C-alpha positions, -999 to +999 in steps of 0.1 A: -105+028-232-124+013-203-119-022-190-151-039-178-147-065-151-173-093-152-180-110-119-195-145-122-217-152-092-221-187-077-257-198-078-273-227-058-307-241-069-332-254-044-338-292-051-374-288-040-386-256-058-374-231-084-356-208-059-320-198-068-297-186-040-263-169-041-253-180-006-250-216+005-261-208+041-293-191+029-300-222+008-296-244+038-322-224+058-345-225+029-342-263+025-348-268+062-381-249+059-391-273+031-383-302+053-404-289+082-434-286+058-430-320+043-423-338+076-459-352+081-461-363+045-427-380+046-437-399+078-468-412+060-448-424+031-423-441+055-451-458+074-468-471+042-435-485+029-432-521+041-396-528+032-364-512+019-368-531-013-402-514-019-386-480-013-358-488-036-381-499-064-402-467-058-371-446-063-359-465-093-393-464-110-396-426-109-399-417-072-389-383-059-351-378-055-332-350-039-300-336-055-274-319-034-270-282-045-233-283-036-222-315-053-236-343-075-249-366-047-285-378-051-304-386-019-335-408-016-352-387+011-352-352+025-336-362+058-306-377+041-302-346+020-304-324+051-277-343+068-255-343+037-259-305+032-250-299+069-219-320+065-209-296+036-212-266+060-197-283+090-161-269+094-150-294+120-161-327+103-143-349+078-168-345+050-162-370+023-148-405+025-137-404-011-117-371-008-114-360+028-116-323+034-127-314-002-162-303+007-148-283+037-124-264+013-153-259-010-175-244+017-147-221+028-140-211-008-176-202-014-177-181+017-145-162+006-158-157-029-190-142-016-171-118+006-148-108-023-178-103-046-194-079-021-162-060-018-158-057-055-194-045-058-189-018-032-157-006-048-174-005-082-203+015-068-181+040-051-160+044-083-192+051-103-204+076-078-171+093-078-171+096-117-206+111-115-194+137-090-165+146-113-189+151-143-212+173-121-184+195-110-170+199-145-205+210-157-205+236-130-170+247-137-180+282-149-196+290-115-173+311-094-178+290-062-168+257-077-133+243-083-128+214-107-121+182-088-092+175-112-073+203-094-070+179-065-047+156-087-025+186-095-019+195-059+015+190-044+018+156-028+018+162+009-006+142+031-013+171+054-022+194+025-044+168+009-063+160+041-067+198+047-082+201+012-107+173+021-117+192+053-123+225+035-144+208+008-173+231+018-152+261+006-143+244-027-177+231-036-201+258-026-226+249-053-225+212-046-249+195-022-241+182+012-244+146-001-219+153-029-195+169-004-197+138+018-190+116-012-160+137-022-146+136+013-152+098+015-134+092-018-104+114-009-102+097+026-102+063+010-076+073-017-052+086+010-058+059+036-076+078+063-110+061+059-107+039+090-105+006+070-073-006+088-036-002+083-005-024+077-018-054+096-053-054+081-039-050+045-014-078+051-041-101+063-065-093+034-037-097+008-027-131+021-063-143+025-070-133-011-039-152-021-053-183-004-087-179-020-070-177-055-049-208-047-018-187-051-008-195-015-015-227+005-031-223+040+001-235+057+021-206+041-007-183+051-004-192+088+034-190+087+032-156+071+007-144+097+029-157+125+059-139+111+039-107+108+027-109+144+062-115+156+075-085+136+047-062+149+055-073+185+092-066+181+085-032+164+116-037+143+116-043+105+122-080+097+145-071+068+126-092+042+123-062+019+158-048+025+187-050+001+222-041+014+254-032-005+237-010-031+260+020-029+291-001-028+280-019-060+273+015-076+308+027-067+324-003-083+302+000-114+312+037-120+348+029-115+347+005-144+319+018-166+300+050-175+329+067-191+306+094-204+304+108-169+329+135-159+319+132-122+298+110-101+288+117-065+272+090-044+256+092-010+269+074+021+260+037+023+222+032+022+200+001+023+171-002-001+137-010+014+108-019-009+070-021-004+055-053+009+020-068+009+011-047+040+019-013+026+017-016-012+002+015-026+007+039+003+039+030+022+065+048+000+071+076+026+077+052+054+101+031+032+121+061+022+125+071+059+138+036+066+164+041+038+174+074+053+176+059+088+197+030+076+223+055+064+222+077+094+227+048+118+261+041+101+274+076+108+292+086+140+274+120+147+239+103+147+246+072+167+240+091+200+204+098+191+195+068+170+195+031+178+223+015+158+211-012+135+175-011+146+152+001+118+116+004+130+088-013+110+060+008+094+035+006+124+064+017+147+072+046+124+036+057+127+040+055+165+071+077+163+053+103+142+024+104+167+050+109+194+065+138+175+031+154+173+026+150+211+058+168+216+043+198+198+058+194+163+037+204+133+004+208+151-014+217+119-004+184+103-014+165+134-048+181+133-053+171+097-046+135+106-068+138+137-036+131+158-036+095+146-017+074+121-017+039+138-041+015+122-044+036+091-030+035+055-024+073+056+002+086+032+029+107+048+050+135+031+079+158+037+064+176+067+059+143+086+095+132+078+107+166+091+087+163+123+100+127+128+137+137+123+133+166+147+118+144+173+148+121+170+171+152+174+182+150+137+185+184+121+166+185+088+155+211+062+125+210+039+131+227+005+102+234-018+109+236-055+074+249-060+075+256-098+094+245-129+125+266-136+134+253-170+119+247-205+093+220-208+083+221-171+117+208-160+135+216-127+172+225-134+174+244-101+165+211-083+193+192-101+218+220-094+210+220-058+214+182-055+248+184-071+258+211-047+246+191-018+266+160-026+297+178-039+302+202-011+320+178+012+339+161-016+356+193-029+368+205+005+406+207+004+409+186-028+432+198-055+421+173-081+385+160-079+382+123-084+358+111-111+338+089-087+333+099-051+313+082-024+305+111+000+295+111+036+262+128+029+230+109+037+205+104+009+179+130+001+141+124+006+124+135-026+086+141-026+063+148-054+026+142-062+016+106-055+050+092-047+084+097-029+118+083-036+154+087-023+182+105-041+214+086-036+237+102-062+241+125-092+260+121-125+276+150-144+280+142-181+307+155-205+283+180-219+275+194-184+241+178-181+231+163-148+213+130-140+199+119-106+202+084-092+170+074-073+162+044-051+125+037-055+105+018-029+083+005-057+112-016-071+112-052-061+142-067-042+149-088-073+153-057-095+175-039-070+197-070-064+206-069-101+230-041-090+249-067-071+253-090-101+287-099-115+273-095-150+281-061-164+251-058-187+227-068-159+242-041-136+240-015-165+203-023-170+197-018-133+216+015-132+196+028-162+164+023-142+178+045-114+188+073-137+164+103-139+172+132-163+155+166-162+130+154-188+120+125-164+111+148-135+083+171-148+059+173-119+048+208-110+063+207-075+090+188-057+099+188-020+133+177-006+141+168+030+179+171+037+196+160+069+224+183+081+235+172+116+224+166+151+203+189+173+210+199+208+181+197+233+178+235+232+178+235+194+152+209+193+128+229+216+134+259+193+124+239+163+093+226+181+082+261+187+089+272+152+070+243+137+037+258+148+038+276+115+059+251+095+072+266+063+095+251+037+124+270+021+110+280-013+133+277-044+133+299-063 
């Protein structure tokens, strides 16, 4: 089923002829041309009129009148109409004595609606061209030199791989014209945020401007939000507005009292939840999961020497740190795919960028690639077993009797799959031996996550259910996991920088 979006255009009729304009400023220029042409005739009429009473009687008896195209005001002559229209479009003047500022808001609203209409038309045109390209490639699917574009959506989610696929489009689409290759590259670039249309700041500004134009936000709130954003960007530290603390502690209390069908529950070390905001919605999950990982590492003694305690960078600063890792020589292939630049873009990042960033900060990390399903129904039991081993390895050391609920000292795991990434903060083992992962999702709102902190047991149970992921819930073709395992010495860091020239994940199986 396809949903058709109908865009209603604002139209402004010329009061002097049959012309209809879609832009108030174009109409103003058009009316001024009329006025220049009618100036001599108007002077003659004014000279022949002996008094204002005669002019009034002429108007009332069927004389020519001029209706404002922006409101219902009727002017008796073209000069009055010109002054009235200019007042509509004058941003610095109090327009109406009856409702001050109303025409000013109207003019601004018309301008914003016109800008939004053009953006929607461009997006619609690009979507139609992209669909045409897909149909063309499917028709040529039997040709040996052509790969179906749908394979792009089945590729493992990794920003460097996806960008690489865009760069080698000429190899994929041998039978497709250069114009179609450019279109495919443009669509992929826009989808993955490397199209040069701005990054976190630009998206935040566009989102808030659209909220004002839809009357969802008042201008005063817009300016306050903009000031807060500029202050946060200057400080380079996340302002904490999307952060929820105390999540793991609440989970520990919940499992102590509830979930009696679980034989064992292993939880990660304390971790804050970070969710997407207006500036990174749709592309910032990788950055938010790194913030979650960092919030946990900063609380652990081994990592405080290499990390700033309590200072979690905002998304633009994370992009700066990744670029710094590339300049150190980490993952040169990934750096090339991004053209050495993340700042000012909405580029998605994946497991390889998280690995490079951790290594740059002297944090030892591994990338594990569960590259194919290992169970029935395209499930990944090997992934679940590995996660249980990761969290239980420290809890079982020297313990004669394993507690039912254990909050370990292990950091959370970064879980990557096609189109999204999340953080693994625990695992349940049921009485029948089945496993269930506990995931923190950047896509969850602070309101949903804070239900875990509620005193109401049913509310907490509902929130925990949303975190649970059984093998049947994770059925993507490929998953990648980034696991932190200690601190690197300066020598070890240099060794990993050299080895990252051909960065390879540990494939399981």
